[in-house]
N, C-alpha and C positions, 0 to 999 in steps of 0.2 A: 892546769898545773896543780899538782898536789904536793904539799910539803910533808914534813915528818908527821907521824901519827895519823896520816890520811886526811889532814885538814886542807880543804881547798884554798888555794892562793889566788885563783882567777876564775871568773865566771863570765860566760858569754851567753846572752839571750838574744836571739835574732829570729826574724821572720815568723813571729807568732801573732798573726793578725787578730786573733780573738782574745789575747791576753789583756786583761784590764787592770790587774794589780799584781804586785809582788809583795809577798809577806816574808819578812825576815824574822824567822823564829829561832829560838835558842840563842846561841852566842857565836855568830859568824864573824868574830873579831879578827880572824887571821886573813880575811879576804883583802887582797892588795890591788887587784884590777877587776873592774866591773865594766862590761861593755853591753849596752842595750841598743839594739838597732831594729828598725822596721817593725816596731810594735804599734800598729795602726790604731788599736783600741785603747792602748795604755795611756791613761790621762793624768796620773799623779805619782810623783816619786814618793816612796814611803818615808815617813818621819824617822823610822828606825835606821835610815841611812846614816844618821849621825853616830850610831853605835859602831860603825865599821872603822874603828880607830886606826887600823893598819892600812886603810885604803890609800893608795898612792896615785891611782889613775882611774878616772871616771870618763867614759865616753858615751855620749847620747847622740844617735844619728837617726834621722827619719822617724822620729816619734812625734808626729805632728800635733798631738793633743797635749803634750807636756808643755805647760806654760811657765813653770817656775821650778826652782829647786827648793827643797824643804829647808826651813830655818835651822833645823838641827844640823845641817851640813857645816855650819860654822864651827862645830867641834872637831872637824877633820883637819887639824893643824898639819898633819903629815902629808896631805894631798899635794902631789907635785905636778900632776897633769890633768887638765880638764878640757874635754872636747865637746863642743855643742855644735851640731850641724843639722840643719833642716828640721828643727823642732818648732813648736808653736809659741815660742817666747814673744810676748808683746813688749816686754821691757827687760833690761838686764837684771839678773838676780842680784839683789842688794848684798847678799852675803859673799859675793866673789871677792870683794875688797878685803874681807876678813880672813881669807885663806892665806896666811902668812908664808906657808911653805910652797905655795904655787910657783912653779918655775916655767911651765908651758901652758898657755891658754890658746886653744885653737877654736876660732869662731868661724862658722859659715852661716851667717845670719843676715837678716835684712839690713840694708845700709843704715837705716835709722837707729838700729840697736848698736851697731858698731860706732856710729857717731856719738850716741848717748854714752857708751862705755868710755870712750876716749875724751869726752867733754868737748867735742868738735861742734861748732856752730854752723859752718857752711862748707860747701864743696871745695873751696880753695884750701881751707885748712886740712881737709881730708887728703887732698892730693899731696900736700906737703908731708903729712904723716906717712902716707903710703910710699912716697919716693924715698923717705929716709930709712924705711925698713929693709 
């Protein structure tokens, strides 16, 4: 999607098995949606992600080497949707709680991460949370 003056509003990068990094150069401030999927060699989100102040949705799927989100993402107060699916996260990113504009969080992660995010200690509590959803 391209807005006025030819400025990209959305970017999708998928099925690039050799891509190891993304460099955000210039001022890509107008980008509202960023989707990254099936980037098998991609191992680190760029710190410059925090400069995407118009970003409303970030989707990460099947990026097995990505283990965390950059601390700079805390500056993305306008982010409304975050999707994390089949990535290499070993713990929930600490900055998720600071995304005050977040309305939708879609997680397809290991059970331990879901329990950690929800503050759930055992399977009985998890069953209660899931049945209430």
